[in-house]
Structures are given as C-alpha cells and as structure tokens.
N, C-alpha and C positions, 0 to 999 in steps of 0.2 A: 454485807447482806447481798447475796447473789441475785441474778435476774429471776431465776425460778422461784426463789423464796419470796421475792417481791410480788410476783404474779400470784403466788399461792395465798399471800396475805391481803391481796387487794380486796376492797369491799367495804371498809369502815374508815371513818375519818381518822381514827387513831392509827390505822395501818398506813395511810397516806402520810400522816405527820411523821411516822417512823421512817418511811421512805425518804422524805425530805431531810430528816435529821442525819441519816447515815449515807445518803447518796446525792447530796445537794448539787454536786457538779458532775454527776454521772449521766451522760446522755441516754443510757439504756432505760432510764425511768421515764423518758418522754411519753411513750404510749400510755403508761399508767397515769401520769398527770393529766394528759389530754382526756382520758376516759373519766377521770375524776371531775374535770370541768363539766363534762356532759352530765355526770351524776349530780353535781351541784344544781344544774339547771333543772333536771327532772325531779329531784327531791326537794327543791327550793331550800337548799342549804348553802353554806358559803365558807370558803377557806382562803383568806387573803394570802397566808403564808405559802400554801401550795401553788397558788396562781402566780405569785411573784417568782417562785422557784422555776416554774415552767417558762416564764418570760425571760428569766436569766439564761436558761438553757437554750432558748431560741436564739439568744445573742451569739452563742458559741456554735450553734447549728442552724444558721439562717435558712438553709435550703429545706429544712424540715418544718419551718414555721407554717402553721395552719391559720389563714386569715379568719376562718369561721370561729376557731377556738379563741383567738385573740379578741375578736369582737364580742364573744360571749363573756370573756373575762372583764372587758371594759363595761359592758352593760351591768354585770353583777356589781362592779365597783361603783357605778352610778347609784345603784340601789342601796349602797351602804352609806350614802351621804346622811349626815354631815361629816362622817369620817373622811380623811383625805386620800382614800384608797385609789381613786381615779388618777390623781396626780402621781402617786407612787407607781402605779402600773404604767402610765404613759411615759414616765422617765426611762423605762426599760425597753420601750418600743422604738426602733430606729425611725429617724425622721422620714426616710423614704417610704416607710410603711404607713406612717401617719398621714401621708399625702393621699392615700387611697380614699375614695369617696366615702365609704362607710365610716372610716375613722375620723375624717373631717367632720362628718355629721355628728358623731358622738362627742367630739371636742366642743362643737357648738352647743350641743345639749348640756354639756357640763358647765359651760360658761353661763348659760341662761339660769341654771340651777344655782350656781354660786352667787349670782347677782340678784336672785329672787325675781327673775322675769318669767313668771310661770305661764302667762298667756303665750308668750313667744315660744316657750319650751313645748307646750302642748301642741301648738300649731306645727312646729318642726317635727315633733315626734309622730304626728299624724301622717306626715309625708314619708316617714321611714318605718312604717309598721313592720316591714319584713325584717328589720334589725331588732327592734325592741320587743316585739311580740313573740319572738323566738325564745324569750326567757320568761317563763311564768312568774307572776307576782310583781312584774315591773311596775305596772300602774299603781298598785296599792302601796308599794315601797315609796314611790315618788309622792303620792298623796300624803303619806305619813311624814315625809320630809317637809313638804309644804306646810303642813299643820305645825310642825316643830318650828319652822321659821316664823310663822305668824305668831305663835305663842311667845316667842322671844320679845315681841314688841307690844302686842295687843292684849288687853283684857276683854275688850268687846270688838267683835268683827262684824261688819255689815254682811248680810247674807250674800250680796253680790260679789264682795271681795273674796269670800270663801269659795264661792262657786267657781270663780275664775282661777283661783289658785289650785284647786283640786280637780278641775275639769268635770264637774258634775252639776247638773241642773235639773229643774222640774221635780217630778215625782221621785226620781232616783236620789236627788238631794234631800228630799223630805225623809225618805227611808234612812239615809245615811245619818241625818241629824237625830232621828229617833233613836238609832243605835247608840250614838255618842251621848245623848242625854241619859239613856238607861245605863250605860256602862263606863262612861268616862267623866261624869260630873259636869257635862256641859249644861247650860241653861239658855233657853230661848226667850228673848224679850221682844216686845213690839214697840217700836219707837215711832212717834207721830212724824210723818213726813220722811222717814228713813227706812221704813219697812222693818224686817226682822233684824235683830242684833243677836249674835251668838256670844254668850258670856263664857269665856274660858276659865278653867280653874286657876286660881292665883298660885304663882310660884316665885322663886327667887329671881326669875328672869323678867317677868312682866310686872312685878310689884316692888316698888322702891323700898317699902318697909321690910318686906321679907328678904330682899336682897341685902339690906343693911344688917338685919338680924343674922342672916347666914354668914356674912363676912365677920361679924363680931364673934361668932361661935367657933371660928376656925381655931383649933388648938395651937398653942405657941410652938409645940414640938413640930407640927406639920410645917409651919412657916419657917422655922429654923432649918428644917430639912431642905426646903426649897432654896433658901438662901445659900446653904452650903453647896448645893449642886450648881448654883450660878457662879460661885466664887472660884 
C-alpha cells in the first residue's frame, strides 16, 4: 500500500488498522499514526495496536519522536487500566525519554493506580493537569477503574472510602450515587456510627459463594485447553 493510498484511506479505525497490518515497519506512515493518536484523543476512542506500532517506529526514527504524542499515548494507556497497556507502551520508550519530567510523572501515576493508592494518585494528577486534562475522559476512566478495584474486594464501601477513591465529594458525590443507584444496581444503607454505606452488586470477585459457583461451572474443555497451552 503506497503513501498516497494510505493518506486517501485515512479517517477510520479500520483504515488505520489496515495501515498497521501492511506497513508495520514503514516510517512513511508515522504522520498517519500521529494524526490517529490525536483523533483518538478528540473522539475518545482507543487503539492500542496502532499506538504500539507508532512507538516501535519511533525506535527506528528517534529524531522524529514527538514527546506530546508519546505523552498522549501513555495517558490513553492509563485510562485503559486494568489492562497492562501502560507497561506495554513504556517498554517501547527509551529510558532517556522516560527520564523527561512529564513521563516520570506518568510513571508515578501508574504506580499509584497499580497499588490502589488513589488519594496519592489524585493529588499527583492535580499537580499535572496540563498533561492529563489534555485527554478528554481521563477523570471518568480513572474513576471507573477505582470502582472496579473496590468492587474486587468490597460488598459494602463506606462513603468516605468511595469519595477518596474517585475524588468526588459533597453534592457532586450525591448526584453520582443517585446515578449509580438508578443505573448500576447500587444500594445506599445508613449505618449507625459509620455514616452511609454503599452496597455494590454481588459478583464472582467480591462474593465467595458466587466465586465458587463460577469456578465450578468452568467447562472441562476450557480447563483442558489451558493446560495444553501450559504444557
């Protein structure tokens, strides 16, 4: 696929995937992939494959690397947690580049998320608004991740714990909870001496009984397939 064809077809996720498939090591597609990163930001979409391809091409053409584009890729990767996308992207970024201040900040943010230290995460993110707020949807994506982490452990969450994890308080938190009660099956209880408790839907992660039932229901064929892959 020539350069003109690539430019003519630019504009859809399918086209970019096609570019990556047929021109994976062709530096001529660098501008297309960079434009697609910006398109992912503006349209709040995401393509790990194309972003990894761009980072690989930067390894071959380091003088063409755009720090702004790399930062946006890493922010989008943070938003994809709990998927390991951030580590996959970071592996392709030279250590000398990682030592730049904005990338050191993103690495710290990643560490806080991986270890569930949400208060430290939000404090650090507030100091680096120019990096994270350049990508729309960042705050909501991290809030969704925080709720995911909490739901792995808790059936009931004190309001104060939730507020710290998602960085919402007061009336804004009231509105958020109303939405979750109406749309996600959350229940709010009042506990004497402990304030509000948020009851999360039971699933195989936070309920031992459901976890056992889920494990018992795994088909033998699936287990056999896993064992064959390990052998």
